[in-house]
N, C-alpha and C positions, 0 to 999 in steps of 0.2 A: 765543538763537542761539549756535552753537558758536564758540569762539575760532578765528579764521583763522590759517593759517601766517604767520610773520613777513613773508615775502616771497612774493607770488603773481605769477608771470610775471616780467617785467623791471622792476627798480626804478630809481628816480632819487633822488639826494640833492638836496634843495631847501634852499638856504641863504637864509634869510629875513632881510633887512635887518640884517646884522651890520655896523654902521656906527660911525664914530668917536664919534658922539654918545652912544653907550652908556657911554662912559667919561668923559663930561664932566658938569659940574654941571647940575642941572635948570634953574637960572635962566638958563643959557646956551642949553640945547637946547630948552626948552619942554616937556620930558617927564621923567617920573620912572621910575627903573629899580630893580628889586630888587637886593640885593647879590649878589656872586659873579661879576661879569662876567669877570674874568681866568680863572677856572676854566672857565667856559663856552666861552671862546675856545680854551683848550687842548684841551678835548674836541672842539670843532668842528674844529680843525686835525687831530686824529686821525681823525675821521670822513671828512673830505675826503681825507686821505691814503689811508685804507682804500678809499674809493670809487674813487679813481684807480687804485690797485693792482689792483682787481677789474674795471676797465673799466666801472664804473657811471657813467652820465651825471651831471654835477654842474651844477646851474642856480643861478646867483647872482641874487638880487633886491636891488634898491636903491630905497627910497622917495625920490622927489625931487619937490618942489613948485616951481612957477614962483614967482619972487620977487614977482610981482604978487599972488599969493595966489588967482588965479582958479580953481585946481583943488583947493582945500582942501575945498570942499563943506561938509558938516556936521561935519567933523573938529574944528573949534574950538568946537563947542557944549558939549563936556564939559570935562574937566579939563586937556586938552592945549592948550598954546599953540602958536604957529607953530613948526614943526619940519621938519627935512629939506628946507631951502630950498636951491635950486640955488646953487652958489658958496660955501656955508658949509662950513667945515672939517669940522664934524660930520656932514655929508651924505656924505662920502667913505666908501667901503667900508673895513673894517678892513684894514690893509696886509698881514696874513698870510692873509687870506681873500678873495682876488680870483681871477677866472677865469684859468685857464691856457689854453694853446693848444688849440683845438678845443672849449673849454667855452662855456657860455652865460651871458650877462649880460642881464637884463631890467630896465628901469626901469619903476616903477609909480607911479601918482598916488594910488591909494587903498589901503586896508588889504589887501584880498584880492589875492593874486597873480593871480587870474583876471580881475579887473575891468579892462577896457580894455587888455588885453595879448594877446600871441600865445601865452600859456602853454599853453592847452589844445591848440592846433594843434601846438605843438612836441612836447608829450607824445605825442600820437597819431602824429605823424610818426616819433618814436623808438620807438614800440611799447611805451611804459611803462604798466604796470598798477599798480605800488605806489610811492607817494610817501613818502619819509622826510624829515620836516621838522625843521630845527634853526633857531635864531636867536631872533627876538623881534618883538614882545612876545607872550608866550604867550597873554595874554588879548585881544589885538587882532589883529595881522596873522597870527600863526600860527593862532589859533582860527578866524578868518574864512576863511583859506585851507583849513584842514582841512574846515570845513563845506561850502565850495563844491566841494572835491574829492569829498567824500562824496556830494554830490548829483549829481555827474557820474560816479558809480560807480567811482571809483578806490579801491583799497585804500590806506589812509593810516595812517602811523605817525608818532608824535611822540616825539622823544628827550627824555625828561623831564629829564635832567641837562645837556642842551645847548640848552635854551630858558629864557628868563627873562621874567618878567612885570613889570608896573608895581609890584605888591606881591606878597609871598609868598602872601597869601590869594587874590588874583585868579589868580595862577599855578596854585595848587592847584585852585581851582574850575574853571578852564578845562580842566585835564587831566582832571578828573572828567567834565566835559561831553563831551569828546572820546572818552573811554573808553566813555561811555554810547552814543555813536553807533556805534562799532566796537569790539567786545570784543577786547582784546589790542592796542589801538592804542598804548598807552603802553609804551614800551620804553626800555632804558638804552643808554648808549654802548657798554658791553661787549657787549650782545646784538647791536647793529647791526654792530660790528666783527667779531664772530664770523660773522655771516651774510654779510658782504661777503668775509671770508676764505674761507668755504666756496664762494662763487661763484667766486673766483679759482682755488681748487683744482680745482673741477669744470671750469673752462675749460682749465686746464693738462692735466688728465686727458684731456679731449676732443681737444686738440691732439696729445698723445702717442699716442692711438689712431689 
């Protein structure tokens, strides 16, 4: 299949679970994260700023589980311990990556951003065709969201240097799997920034005319 354009139709930036736990020890959070979180935060901040400047919708996701554990489902059957529990410090969104006025914040109970949320309805209401994913984990919430978006016929891009996995090996394997589903899905921060800047320029040119 031919490689699709980076952006088809209207894009949205999807910030997946960039929460305080990502910078905390695994024995506290119940999860393991690959190195490089501060760098990924810096690139994510740049992408959010670029999206806002271009008028691209930004949707923030936050994984939150009830303290009773009733909504963990099968999430604790693997290597993860209890995580993202309501009221825990690590469950909070990262302080520099929170929704601004007019932006969207969706709490989810499962890995995929689509499961049990209003996400698909919101995207269709906004007229969005292309999703740009950042955040974590590459091999869990990002990957499952990508696959669900793909099966709902969204063009989906993952910013390879603004997502992080449980390990580097799983991160790389998941990126490869996503690229397999949509050729050209894997993009860099610089590519997305340039694409959003081009959208902003086109918008200004349209206003000028």
